[in-house]
Every structure is written in C-alpha cells, then in structure tokens.
KEDRENMAR-569848 format. One record per atom (N, C-alpha, C, O, CB): residue in three letters; x, y, z. Coordinates in pm, whole numbers, padded with zeros to 5 digits, always signed. Each point is the difference from the previous one (the first is absolute). Last residue first. Glycine has a CB too. Example, Ala and Ser with C-alpha at 12.3 -4.5 7.8 and 13.67 -1.06 7.14 Angstrom:
residues 2
SER+01285-00225+00708SER+00082+00119+00006SER-00077+00109+00073SER+00051+00111+00017SER+00067-00174-00232ALA-00089-00509+00208ALA-00089+00119+00000ALA+00090+00120+00000ALA+00104-00002+00066ALA-00293-00115+00059
This chain:
residues 210
VAL-05928+05648+11485VAL+00098+00006+00108VAL-00019-00118+00095VAL+00074-00013+00098VAL-00067+00265-00117THR-00165-00323-00488THR-00026+00095+00107THR+00109-00008+00107THR+00084-00090-00001THR-00330+00073-00043LYS+00106-00091-00482LYS+00112-00041+00084LYS+00002+00100+00115LYS+00054+00110-00014LYS+00084-00213-00182GLY-00555-00038-00167GLY+00074+00088+00089GLY+00113-00070+00074GLY-00017-00110+00053GLY-00188+00241-00029ALA-00114-00155-00511ALA+00057-00077+00109ALA+00090+00090+00084ALA+00082+00075-00054ALA-00093-00287-00083VAL-00396+00210-00269VAL+00083+00089+00081VAL+00046-00078+00122VAL-00081-00041+00083VAL-00044+00249-00162MET-00089-00313-00443MET+00034-00051+00132MET+00091+00102+00069MET+00103+00039-00054MET-00124-00281-00024LEU-00348+00250-00351LEU+00114+00064+00066LEU+00014-00063+00137LEU-00091+00005+00082LEU+00058+00214-00209PHE-00196-00410-00368PHE-00004+00035+00142PHE+00118+00087+00038PHE+00101+00005-00071PHE-00221-00219+00119VAL-00184+00090-00514VAL+00134+00029+00052VAL-00015+00041+00145VAL-00075+00092+00032VAL+00163-00021-00262PRO-00410-00369-00155PRO+00019+00097+00108PRO+00147+00011+00041PRO+00075-00097-00004PRO-00307+00046+00085PHE-00019-00099-00544PHE+00111-00039+00085PHE+00020+00106+00108PHE+00058+00105-00028PHE+00052-00230-00164SER-00498-00072-00205SER+00046+00105+00089SER+00108-00054+00093SER-00010-00112+00050SER-00215+00224-00061THR+00013-00234-00511THR+00041-00050+00131THR+00056+00115+00082THR+00076+00083-00050THR-00027-00311-00046GLN-00384+00125-00378GLN+00085+00088+00079GLN+00028-00060+00138GLN-00089-00055+00064GLN-00004+00254-00188GLY-00194-00365-00252GLY+00128-00063+00030GLY+00092+00086+00085GLY+00114-00040+00027GLY-00137-00080-00238PRO-00413+00260+00045PRO-00017-00111+00095PRO+00131-00067+00040PRO+00008-00064+00104PRO-00232+00027-00204GLY+00316+00506-00099GLY-00127-00071-00003GLY-00009-00112+00102GLY+00055+00010+00110GLY-00070+00047-00349THR+00506+00068+00125THR-00119+00082-00014THR-00124-00087+00003THR+00007-00121-00022THR+00122+00290-00112GLY+00435-00172+00317GLY-00105-00052-00086GLY-00119+00095-00005GLY-00002+00102+00069GLY+00077-00335-00015LYS+00201+00282+00375LYS+00055-00050-00125LYS-00111-00065-00081LYS-00086-00069+00054LYS+00313+00034+00052ASN-00143+00399+00346ASN-00086-00083-00082ASN+00071-00040-00128ASN+00064+00083-00064ASN-00267+00029+00161MET+00317+00071+00447MET+00034-00001-00141MET-00092-00096-00073MET-00033-00107+00051MET+00273+00165+00000VAL-00246+00237+00437VAL-00045-00118-00073VAL+00036+00017-00146VAL-00037+00099-00063VAL-00153-00139+00227PHE+00334+00243+00372PHE-00016+00019-00144PHE-00053-00131-00059PHE+00020-00107+00058PHE+00168+00281-00067VAL-00109-00117+00481VAL+00028+00138-00042VAL-00027+00024-00149VAL-00010+00115-00043VAL+00180-00104+00223THR-00277-00334+00298THR-00004-00005-00146THR+00012+00143-00052THR-00077+00087+00039THR-00067-00299-00039THR+00356+00029+00477THR-00114+00067-00062THR+00008-00024-00151THR+00109-00021-00054THR-00119+00198+00238PHE+00247-00370+00328PHE-00021+00000-00145PHE-00120+00086-00037PHE-00097+00009+00074PHE+00196-00238-00088ARG+00308+00135+00441ARG-00140+00022-00039ARG-00008+00016-00152ARG+00097+00038-00065ARG-00147+00072+00288VAL+00393-00243+00239VAL-00020-00016-00145VAL-00148+00023-00031VAL-00087-00061+00062VAL+00281-00105-00080THR+00224+00199+00436THR-00136+00032-00042THR-00009-00010-00152THR+00087+00049-00071THR-00118+00103+00271GLU+00438-00277+00012GLU-00094-00019+00109GLU-00146+00024-00040GLU-00090-00068+00048GLU+00272+00135+00106PHE+00294-00257-00409PHE-00096+00110+00001PHE-00109-00027+00104PHE-00054-00111+00007PHE+00101+00157-00252GLY+00321-00362+00138GLY+00014+00098+00106GLY-00100+00113+00003GLY-00009+00070+00101GLY+00241-00126-00112VAL-00186-00367-00261VAL+00132+00065-00010VAL+00016+00113+00100VAL+00108+00057+00012VAL-00103-00117-00253GLN-00414-00187+00216GLN+00106-00095+00031GLN+00139+00062-00010GLN+00092-00044+00068GLN-00241-00138-00150LYS-00245+00421-00044LYS+00015-00008+00146LYS+00114-00095+00038LYS+00068+00022+00100LYS-00312+00027-00073ALA+00126-00012-00482ALA+00057+00126+00046ALA+00024-00003+00152ALA+00102+00049+00047ALA-00219+00071-00236ARG-00103-00483-00004ARG+00142-00001-00038ARG+00068+00129+00044ARG+00115-00002+00043ARG-00169-00146-00240GLU-00409+00109+00261GLU+00071-00091+00089GLU+00149-00002-00032GLU+00083-00006+00091GLU-00290-00132-00068ALA-00076+00384-00306ALA+00009+00063+00131ALA+00078-00087+00098ALA+00082+00051+00076ALA-00301+00065-00119LEU+00119-00292-00378LEU+00106+00100-00010LEU+00018+00072+00134LEU+00112+00031+00040LEU-00161-00002-00286GLN-00303-00337+00212GLN+00129-00070-00005GLN+00116+00100-00007GLN+00103-00019+00065GLN-00214-00176-00179SER-00330+00359+00099SER+00028-00054+00133SER+00135-00071+00002SER+00073+00007+00099SER-00319-00031-00058ARG+00087+00198-00457ARG+00033+00105+00096ARG+00038-00057+00137ARG+00097+00045+00061ARG-00252+00108-00184ASP+00245-00377-00359ASP-00106-00009+00099ASP+00036+00096+00114ASP+00111-00007+00053ASP-00166-00238-00114PHE+00242+00315-00448PHE+00023-00045+00137PHE-00131-00008+00077PHE-00089+00084-00014PHE+00317+00018+00008GLY-00025-00126-00553GLY-00054+00082+00106GLY+00027-00061+00137GLY+00079-00093+00013GLY-00255+00174-00170LYS+00354-00335-00172LYS-00134+00035-00050LYS-00072+00081+00107LYS-00102-00042+00055LYS+00092-00167-00200HIS+00565+00163+00050HIS-00115-00036+00084HIS-00130+00044-00067HIS-00005+00103-00067HIS+00148-00083+00273GLY+00267-00114-00537GLY-00008+00058+00134GLY-00123-00047+00076GLY-00062-00100-00035GLY+00185+00297-00050SER+00016-00286-00386SER+00054-00094+00099SER-00007+00054+00142SER+00046-00068+00093SER+00104-00019-00269PHE-00412+00130-00346PHE+00053+00073+00115PHE+00043-00098+00109PHE-00074-00093+00033PHE-00073+00290-00087ASP-00078-00298-00374ASP+00147-00001-00002ASP+00063+00068+00120ASP+00123+00000+00014ASP-00137-00003-00259PRO-00475-00027+00151PRO+00060-00129+00034PRO+00152-00002+00005PRO+00057-00090+00063PRO-00254-00009-00166GLY-00085+00560+00213GLY-00005-00103-00102GLY+00082-00122+00036GLY+00070+00000+00101GLY-00106+00177-00268HIS-00078+00255+00412HIS+00119+00002-00084HIS-00005-00103-00113HIS+00066+00017-00102HIS+00061+00062+00299PHE-00508-00040+00080PHE+00047+00138-00006PHE+00120+00011-00092PHE+00004+00087-00087PHE-00090-00047+00318SER-00139-00456-00109SER-00038+00064-00126SER+00048+00145-00008SER-00006+00060-00107SER-00192-00209+00097GLY+00226-00180+00384GLY+00112+00001-00094GLY-00030+00072-00129GLY+00088+00013-00085GLY-00016-00224+00183ASP-00365+00172+00297ASP+00017-00131-00064ASP+00115-00007-00100ASP+00015-00101-00070ASP-00257+00070+00102GLU+00215+00342+00437GLU-00077-00013-00124GLU+00038-00131-00069GLU+00087-00073+00047GLU-00101+00325-00073ALA+00075+00082+00516ALA+00015-00131-00064ALA-00093-00011-00121ALA-00118+00033+00008ALA+00183-00135+00213ASP+00065+00595-00102ASP-00063-00109+00073ASP+00022-00130-00078ASP+00027+00001-00120ASP-00200+00156+00219LEU+00521+00248-00170LEU-00122-00068-00044LEU-00053-00095+00107LEU+00077-00067+00068LEU+00001+00085-00304ASP+00214+00427+00370ASP+00015-00111-00094ASP-00135-00065-00024ASP-00103+00045+00051ASP+00339-00084+00027ALA+00077+00428+00234ALA-00119-00009-00086ALA+00022-00112-00101ALA+00101-00002-00070ALA-00151+00249+00099VAL+00270-00083+00472VAL+00010-00088-00117VAL-00134+00000-00073VAL-00102-00040+00055VAL+00276-00105+00060CYS+00134+00413+00292CYS-00126+00007-00074CYS+00016-00078-00131CYS+00078+00039-00087CYS-00135+00189+00189LEU+00302-00154+00421LEU+00010-00060-00132LEU-00138+00003-00064LEU-00098-00045+00059LEU+00290-00104+00013TYR+00078+00433+00358TYR-00117-00057-00066TYR+00036-00057-00137TYR+00081+00057-00074TYR-00226+00106+00195GLY+00369-00020+00416GLY+00001+00015-00144GLY-00119-00071-00061GLY-00069-00077+00067GLY+00317+00095-00065PRO+00035+00147+00509PRO-00112-00055-00077PRO+00014+00028-00150PRO+00069+00094-00041PRO-00215-00064+00243GLN+00507-00139-00141GLN-00105-00038+00095GLN-00035+00122+00085GLN+00083+00047+00078GLN-00002-00288-00073LYS+00133+00135-00540LYS+00025+00046+00136LYS-00114-00048+00090LYS-00098-00058-00048LYS+00225+00261-00036LEU-00002-00469-00375LEU-00081+00101+00068LEU+00058+00039+00134LEU+00055-00082+00074LEU-00254-00007-00190MET+00375-00264-00170MET+00035+00134-00050MET-00076+00111+00070MET+00043+00116-00004MET+00007-00220-00214THR-00142-00359+00317THR+00134+00037+00047THR+00038+00141-00045THR+00064+00073+00076THR+00001-00314-00083TYR-00471+00052-00147TYR-00008+00021+00145TYR+00134+00051+00053TYR+00004+00092+00080TYR-00179-00274-00061MET+00164+00048-00463MET-00065+00130+00017MET-00018+00033+00148MET+00016+00115+00040MET-00134-00147-00259GLN+00298-00389+00103GLN+00092+00107-00039GLN-00062+00138+00024GLN+00066+00091+00047GLN+00037-00245-00217GLN-00372-00226+00240GLN+00102+00011+00104GLN+00098+00113-00032GLN+00040+00075+00089GLN-00063-00320-00041LEU-00297+00140-00371LEU-00065+00061+00115LEU+00099+00019+00114LEU-00001+00103+00068LEU-00217-00207-00135VAL+00365-00127-00310VAL-00010+00143-00028VAL-00073+00072+00114VAL+00034+00114+00031VAL-00033-00161-00279LYS+00045-00424+00273LYS+00132+00064+00004LYS-00013+00151-00020LYS+00064+00077+00070LYS+00041-00287-00158ASP-00492-00060+00047ASP+00044+00012+00139ASP+00134+00072+00011ASP+00020+00081+00090ASP-00144-00292-00037THR-00056+00110-00484THR-00073+00107+00068THR+00050+00020+00142THR+00014+00113+00046THR-00213-00163-00187ASP+00398-00164-00312ASP+00016-00021+00143ASP-00062+00117+00077ASP+00068+00096+00036ASP+00144-00228-00076GLU-00245+00137-00440GLU-00022-00139+00041GLU+00000-00015+00152GLU-00091-00061+00056GLU+00198-00013-00269ILE-00263+00507-00084ILE+00116-00046+00076ILE-00027-00138+00058ILE-00099-00021+00071ILE+00161+00259-00017HIS-00376+00052-00298HIS+00106-00038-00093HIS+00118-00069+00070HIS+00088-00055-00067HIS-00155+00247-00076HIS-00314-00001+00371HIS-00042-00124-00068HIS+00102-00044-00106HIS-00011-00111-00054HIS-00228+00174+00095LEU+00296+00347+00212LEU+00021-00119+00082LEU-00037-00129-00075LEU+00064-00103+00019LEU-00109+00241+00184THR-00019+00319-00379THR+00134-00056-00012THR+00011-00136+00066THR+00067-00090-00052THR+00023+00320+00046MET-00445+00144-00022MET-00005-00102-00106MET+00136-00063-00026MET+00034-00032-00114MET-00224+00155+00011ALA+00242+00274+00413ALA-00125-00023-00072ALA+00020-00104-00111ALA+00084+00018-00087ALA-00157+00217+00140THR+00295-00002+00449THR+00021-00075-00123THR-00134-00030-00065THR-00099-00022+00070THR+00310-00079+00022PHE+00088+00375+00352PHE-00124-00026-00073PHE+00032-00064-00134PHE+00107+00022-00058PHE-00220+00172+00173ILE+00326-00047+00412ILE+00024-00069-00126ILE-00135-00022-00067ILE-00095-00047+00064ILE+00305-00068+00025LEU+00015+00447+00336LEU-00112-00052-00080LEU+00053-00072-00123LEU+00091+00049-00067LEU-00240+00137+00148ASP+00440+00015+00242ASP-00121-00005+00082ASP-00116-00070-00070ASP-00091-00050+00065ASP+00165+00259+00044VAL+00482-00300-00178VAL-00113+00085-00038VAL-00118-00020+00094VAL-00012-00102+00068VAL+00088+00093-00306SER+00363-00220+00285SER+00032+00116-00086SER-00116+00097-00017SER+00023+00120-00014SER+00137-00265-00104ALA-00026-00316+00357ALA-00049+00119+00070ALA+00028+00129-00077ALA+00049+00097+00058ALA-00015-00217+00158PRO+00250-00265-00419PRO-00102-00011+00106PRO-00035+00136+00061PRO+00083+00090+00007PRO+00000-00320+00042PRO+00101+00253-00549PRO+00046-00063+00124PRO-00114-00010+00102PRO-00105+00060-00019PRO+00337+00029-00023LEU-00359-00094-00482LEU+00056+00093+00097LEU+00052-00076+00122LEU-00040-00115+00021LEU-00117+00297-00100ALA-00039-00404-00301ALA+00033+00127-00064ALA+00074+00094+00093ALA+00075+00086-00046ALA-00274-00112-00097PRO+00198-00538+00125PRO-00064+00117+00062PRO+00047+00130-00065PRO+00115+00012-00041PRO-00135-00139+00256GLN-00003-00346-00487GLN+00088+00075+00089GLN-00073+00120+00059GLN-00080+00064-00068GLN+00278-00138-00067GLY-00379-00240-00197GLY+00028-00073+00122GLY+00086+00073+00100GLY+00021-00049+00111GLY-00043-00149-00245ALA+00057+00345-00368ALA-00113-00076+00053ALA+00043-00079+00122ALA+00103-00067-00002ALA-00203+00052-00228GLU+00359+00464+00122GLU-00007-00135-00054GLU-00117-00072+00064GLU-00031+00021+00117GLU+00279-00026-00158VAL-00217+00553-00034VAL+00032-00111+00090VAL-00008-00133-00076VAL-00067-00011-00102VAL-00021+00141+00299LEU+00107+00449-00236LEU-00004-00121-00081LEU+00047-00116+00088LEU+00112+00001+00051LEU-00069+00129-00268CYS-00257+00369+00335CYS+00089-00107+00044CYS-00020-00120-00092CYS-00107-00060-00001CYS+00100+00140+00242VAL-00096+00504-00199VAL-00029-00132-00056VAL+00105-00100+00047VAL+00117+00035+00020VAL-00227+00071-00221HIS-00092+00371+00431HIS+00117-00070-00051HIS-00038-00139-00051HIS-00072-00073+00068HIS+00218+00201+00090MET-00312+00401+00042MET-00051-00124-00058MET+00116-00069-00072MET+00068+00061-00082MET-00305+00035+00055ASP+00244+00350+00232ASP-00001-00104+00104ASP-00069-00128-00048ASP-00049-00078+00081ASP+00048+00258+00092GLN+00044+00252-00410GLN+00137-00041+00031GLN+00005-00118+00096GLN+00108-00055+00025GLN-00037+00289-00064ARG-00431-00008-00358ARG+00017-00052+00137ARG+00142-00052+00020ARG+00054-00071-00084ARG-00298+00010+00092GLY+00033+00242-00422GLY+00084+00086+00080GLY+00022-00047+00142GLY+00064+00069+00079GLY-00143+00112-00219SER-00164-00360-00273SER-00075+00049+00116SER+00079+00098+00085SER-00057+00081+00072SER-00066-00295-00071ALA+00308-00018-00381ALA-00096+00100-00046ALA-00077+00061+00117ALA-00043+00115-00007ALA+00021-00238-00209GLN+00323-00232+00300GLN+00074+00120-00042GLN-00096+00111-00043GLN+00023+00117+00029GLN+00170-00262-00100ILE-00381-00274+00176ILE+00052+00065+00120ILE+00075+00128-00036ILE-00018+00103+00066ILE+00037-00327+00047LYS-00173-00046-00464LYS-00113+00064+00069LYS+00047+00074+00125LYS-00046+00110+00029LYS-00108-00289-00116ASP+00466-00079-00154ASP-00038+00118-00078ASP-00113+00076+00068ASP-00002+00123+00001ASP+00073-00241-00212GLN+00055-00292+00396GLN+00103+00101+00025GLN-00029+00129-00077GLN+00020+00110+00051GLN+00148-00293-00014LEU-00448-00195-00109LEU-00022+00063+00130LEU+00101+00109+00028LEU-00035+00106+00051LEU-00061-00319+00031VAL+00150-00052-00467VAL-00117+00086-00015VAL-00026+00076+00130VAL-00028+00120-00003VAL-00071-00279-00166ALA+00433-00157+00189ALA+00043+00108-00089ALA-00115+00099-00023ALA+00020+00122+00003ALA+00144-00277-00115LEU-00245-00244+00354LEU+00069+00101+00081LEU+00051+00116-00085LEU+00010+00113+00049LEU+00055-00293+00111MET-00272-00192-00371MET-00097+00072+00083MET+00068+00113+00077MET-00053+00110+00009MET-00084-00320+00011GLY+00417-00071-00266GLY-00085+00078-00088GLY-00103+00081+00076GLY-00022+00118-00029GLY+00056-00288-00147PRO+00252-00143+00401PRO+00069+00124-00038PRO-00086+00090-00089PRO+00007+00123+00010PRO+00209-00246+00007SER-00379-00248+00352SER-00007+00032-00142SER+00073+00130-00031SER-00049+00107+00038SER-00170-00228-00053THR+00133-00085+00455THR+00101-00078-00072THR+00008+00038-00147THR+00088-00049-00070THR-00125-00136+00231ASP-00105+00506+00284ASP-00052-00094-00098ASP+00117-00076-00062ASP+00116+00040+00012ASP-00317+00109-00061ALA+00045+00279+00439ALA+00083-00115-00036ALA-00070-00092-00099ALA-00120-00024+00010ALA+00228+00038+00213LEU-00080+00503+00036LEU-00088-00073-00092LEU+00083-00112-00063LEU+00094+00026-00074LEU-00238+00180+00027SER+00130+00176+00496SER+00078-00089-00085SER-00096-00081-00084SER-00107-00039+00048SER+00296+00027+00121LEU-00228+00501+00115LEU-00064-00116-00060LEU+00097-00075-00089LEU+00053+00055-00096LEU-00273+00063+00104PRO+00152+00297+00414PRO+00089-00071-00094PRO-00062-00131-00048PRO-00053-00078+00078PRO+00250+00180+00037GLY-00566+00154+00100GLY+00134+00057-00009GLY+00084-00079-00099GLY-00048-00030-00109GLY+00031+00110+00346LEU-00541-00028-00262LEU+00112-00067+00064LEU+00128+00082-00008LEU+00009+00099-00073LEU-00115-00317+00019ASP-00325+00310-00160ASP-00041-00037+00136ASP+00116-00050+00084ASP-00016-00022+00120ASP-00208-00033-00209ASP+00246+00170-00380ASP-00021+00123+00075ASP-00044-00026+00143ASP-00006+00093+00081ASP-00051+00019-00295LYS+00130-00476-00099LYS+00125+00072+00029LYS-00021+00126+00082LYS+00087+00035+00080LYS+00003-00126-00292LEU-00402-00269+00021LEU+00018+00022+00144LEU+00115+00095+00034LEU+00019+00032+00117LEU-00111-00258-00083ALA-00030+00090-00484ALA-00129+00035+00058ALA+00013+00037+00148ALA-00082+00074+00053ALA-00030-00226-00218PHE+00487-00009-00072PHE-00030+00138-00037PHE-00134+00045+00055PHE-00018+00117+00031PHE+00154-00147-00238GLY-00007-00421+00277GLY+00089+00091+00070GLY-00028+00146-00032GLY+00000+00084+00090GLY+00171-00263-00091LEU-00403-00156-00235LEU-00048+00011+00137LEU+00087+00096+00080LEU-00050+00082+00077LEU-00039-00315-00089LEU+00219+00148-00433LEU-00134+00059+00001LEU-00051+00019+00143LEU-00054+00106+00033LEU+00007-00214-00254GLY+00495-00057+00020GLY-00027+00085+00116GLY-00137+00064+00003GLY-00017+00107+00058GLY+00255-00064-00056THR-00027-00374-00313THR+00023+00139-00037THR-00038+00096+00111THR-00001+00122-00020THR-00038-00183-00215GLY+00139-00414+00399GLY-00027+00025-00142GLY+00035+00143-00036GLY+00111+00045+00026GLY-00294-00217-00023CYS+00215-00067+00443CYS-00063+00129-00030CYS-00040+00017-00146CYS-00089+00080-00030CYS+00221+00013+00213GLY+00024-00433+00193GLY-00056-00038-00130GLY-00068+00118-00064GLY-00115-00009-00043GLY+00085-00226+00122PHE+00076+00369+00382PHE+00060-00127-00038PHE-00065-00050-00129PHE-00123-00006-00009PHE+00172-00049+00253GLU+00029+00540+00034GLU-00094-00070-00088GLU+00072-00121-00056GLU+00099+00013-00071GLU-00224+00202+00012LEU+00213+00081+00528LEU+00050-00080-00113LEU-00119-00049-00080LEU-00093-00059+00055LEU+00299-00012+00075ALA-00085+00497+00263ALA-00080-00107-00058ALA+00075-00069-00114ALA+00094+00053-00057ALA-00303+00071+00121SER+00200+00257+00401SER+00077-00056-00111SER-00073-00123-00052SER-00065-00071+00077SER+00284+00158+00020MET-00413+00364+00183MET+00009-00145-00018MET+00088-00035-00120MET-00017+00055-00108MET-00210-00080+00211ARG+00085+00470+00043ARG+00119-00047+00072ARG+00022-00150-00018ARG+00103-00053+00043ARG-00137+00237+00125THR-00346+00063-00342THR+00120+00025-00080THR+00129-00028+00076THR+00109+00023-00053THR-00239+00148-00072ASN-00346-00437+00203ASN+00049+00136+00017ASN+00136+00012-00070ASN+00063-00100-00033ASN-00187+00125+00255LEU-00353-00380-00122LEU+00120+00039-00074LEU+00041+00142+00037LEU-00083+00083+00036LEU+00019-00236-00225SER-00242-00255+00392SER+00020+00144+00022SER+00133+00042-00064SER+00105-00005+00063SER-00240-00003+00154VAL-00205-00400-00368VAL+00129+00026+00065VAL+00016+00152+00012VAL-00025+00074-00096VAL+00129-00291+00003GLN-00497+00040-00108GLN+00027-00101+00102GLN+00132+00019+00075GLN+00020-00060+00106GLN-00153-00094-00245GLU-00046+00434-00228GLU-00110-00015+00095GLU+00036-00092+00117GLU-00058+00012+00108GLU-00100+00026-00296ARG+00461+00030-00177ARG-00016+00125+00076ARG-00106-00014+00110ARG+00016+00053+00110ARG+00052+00075-00314ILE-00015-00485-00097ILE+00114+00008+00092ILE-00010+00126+00085ILE+00023-00005+00120ILE+00121-00122-00284SER-00460+00076-00175SER-00027-00092+00110SER+00115+00001+00101SER-00023-00007+00121SER-00115-00136-00275GLN+00187+00394-00240GLN-00101+00059+00085GLN-00031-00088+00120GLN-00019+00049+00111GLN-00077+00066-00310ALA+00393-00279-00130ALA+00059+00112+00075ALA-00101+00061+00095ALA+00032+00030+00115ALA+00123+00016-00305ILE-00305-00375-00109ILE+00083-00059+00106ILE+00060+00110+00086ILE+00003-00011+00123ILE+00049-00188-00271ALA-00292+00335-00227ALA-00091-00059+00098ALA+00078-00062+00116ALA-00040+00013+00116ALA-00126-00057-00298ASN+00408+00218-00185ASN-00062+00108+00076ASN-00094-00053+00108ASN-00007+00055+00109ASN+00025+00091-00311ALA+00183-00454-00096ALA+00100+00060+00088ALA-00061+00110+00085ALA+00030+00010+00119ALA+00148-00064-00286ARG-00453-00138-00161ARG+00029-00097+00106ARG+00101+00058+00099ARG-00020-00010+00121ARG-00027-00180-00279ALA-00051+00436-00230ALA-00113+00004+00093ALA+00023-00095+00117ALA-00034+00032+00114ALA-00120+00026-00304VAL+00473-00064-00155VAL+00003+00129+00070VAL-00112+00008+00104VAL+00024+00041+00113VAL+00076+00067-00318LYS-00088-00484-00076LYS+00114-00003+00092LYS+00008+00130+00081LYS+00030-00002+00119LYS+00093-00151-00277VAL-00445+00132-00180VAL-00036-00090+00110VAL+00113-00007+00102VAL-00025+00003+00121VAL-00121-00138-00277PRO+00200+00378-00253PRO-00077+00073+00102PRO-00041-00089+00117PRO-00021+00050+00111PRO-00061+00100-00290ASP+00521-00175-00149ASP-00120-00078+00030ASP-00080+00069+00109ASP+00047+00008+00114ASP+00071-00222-00181ASP+00316+00359-00090ASP-00106+00039-00094ASP-00132-00072+00028ASP-00104+00037-00054ASP+00280+00006-00117ASP+00266-00106+00391ASP-00084+00105+00058ASP-00115+00044-00091ASP-00083+00081+00041ASP+00282-00005+00085TRP+00125-00407-00273TRP-00067-00046+00122TRP-00099+00102+00054TRP-00112-00035+00038TRP+00313-00100+00015THR+00117+00126-00449THR-00144+00024-00014THR-00078-00035+00126THR-00123+00004+00000THR+00147-00049-00244LYS+00457-00004+00212LYS-00025+00131-00060LYS-00149+00032-00012LYS-00038+00117-00003LYS+00250-00143-00121ALA-00047-00407+00302ALA+00024+00116+00085ALA-00047+00132-00063ALA-00066+00080+00067ALA+00259-00202+00028LYS-00186-00368-00236LYS-00126+00072+00019LYS+00019+00138+00063LYS-00096+00075+00015LYS-00015-00295+00008ASP+00472-00097-00106ASP-00066+00020-00129ASP-00125+00088+00012ASP-00039+00067-00095ASP+00126-00289+00023ASP+00151+00084+00461ASP+00078+00097-00076ASP-00071+00035-00130ASP-00007+00116-00039ASP+00219-00205+00140PHE-00384-00259+00161PHE-00040+00131+00048PHE+00079+00111-00070PHE-00053+00108-00023PHE-00007-00210+00245SER+00171-00342-00318SER-00134+00025-00051SER-00051+00136+00046SER-00071+00068-00074SER+00026-00315+00072LEU+00464+00101+00166LEU+00005+00030-00142LEU-00138+00030-00056LEU-00014+00093-00080LEU+00214-00239+00060ALA-00131+00004+00480ALA+00025+00141-00027ALA-00005+00033-00148ALA-00045+00108-00037ALA+00184-00101+00241ASN-00283-00388+00134ASN-00016+00008-00146ASN+00020+00144-00046ASN-00089+00060-00060ASN-00071-00256+00062SER+00166+00056+00464SER+00120-00045-00068SER-00010+00012-00152SER+00102-00010-00069SER-00062-00145+00258PRO-00268+00455+00244PRO-00022-00104-00099PRO+00125-00036-00079PRO+00081+00087-00030PRO-00314-00009+00015CYS+00349+00120+00481CYS-00104+00038-00094CYS-00015-00108-00106CYS+00078-00095-00002CYS-00029+00339+00043MET+00275-00301+00288MET-00120+00031+00073MET-00115+00032-00094MET-00115-00036+00028MET+00255+00120+00158
C-alpha cells in the first residue's frame, strides 16, 4: 500500500525530521485537517505512508488510537523511538508490504496521508483499500502535489507527476466516497531567483458517509 522504494527512504530516515520544510508542511496539513474534519479523542486513525510520523505526531493530541503504517523499516525505527519518548501507549507502527492493506476492513474512523499517493502506481487500488479500511461514517484526508511537469522529483522518478484535482475526485467517487473537496494547504519552492518553481500541495477530504 505504501511506496515500494523503501530502501531509499531507509537511507533518509535518520535526518528526515531535520528538514524545516517537511515539518512546516506537516503542520500546515494537520491544521487544515483540523479545520475540515471534526476530530476528537474517541476517533481511531491510520496514517498511511507515515514515514517518521511527522503528520501523525502533529495530530496525535486530537485523536484516539493511532496506527502508523509504512513499508520502510528505517522510517519506522525512527518513529518507534519517537513514540517511546512520547510515552503514548495508543500509537502503533505497522510495517506493511507494498500493495497490501495495513488494517482489516472497517478498522478506523480516519485515514490521513501526506505526499505518498504520487509514489504509488495503482492509485485506484489504494483508494479502494482505504475506503474499505474506513468505518462508516469515516474520512480520508490525502495531501499531495497538484499536477506538475515532472520537475519536482526529476527525470528518473517513475511515480505520478502530481494529480489533477477533478480527476482524482472522480476516482475517489468511483470507489465509493460520497463527498470530495479540495483546498490548497502548502506551497513548496525549488530553485532560486527567476528559476524558482512553486509546487502547490492540496488536501483532499473524502467522506464515507452513512
């Protein structure tokens, strides 16, 4: 279910949280989720493609039991240390194989993910898996890149070049989500001066309603 290039993420795990842009992005996404979904500490949740859990930690005080799933053992090792240091007993890491669901059907009230979907080849399959893992009612919150020309990752990247919002909304509805809405939550900049390129990050909130 999570990105398949786990080895490259393993290599980056120990310094992942040192990047202030990643931290600011996670905090901005978390704030937008709070504004658009009525969170409470009775809600169970899953962070999909969690990495070191930057987004999960930004939301942990707003939620109840939290599962954090990824394919990268290195990322999860860093995350496990963070969980132990926090003293939280209701946060659990899940090492999953690419393409496999992290939890059984109807397990959680909320699934959230940041900058993961564009790494996954079969978008429709993962949307269906997340729909199935949600209780009813439930919410899926996906933060990712708007459609771009491929310059965000460069020519060697084999994943998606971001997403067209209307097309992604249609795909979410095709797997069963009844309501889908988008907001821009963050903008990343690469390069400097006249050559600088901006990459907007959207948040899609999709509802699995009664």
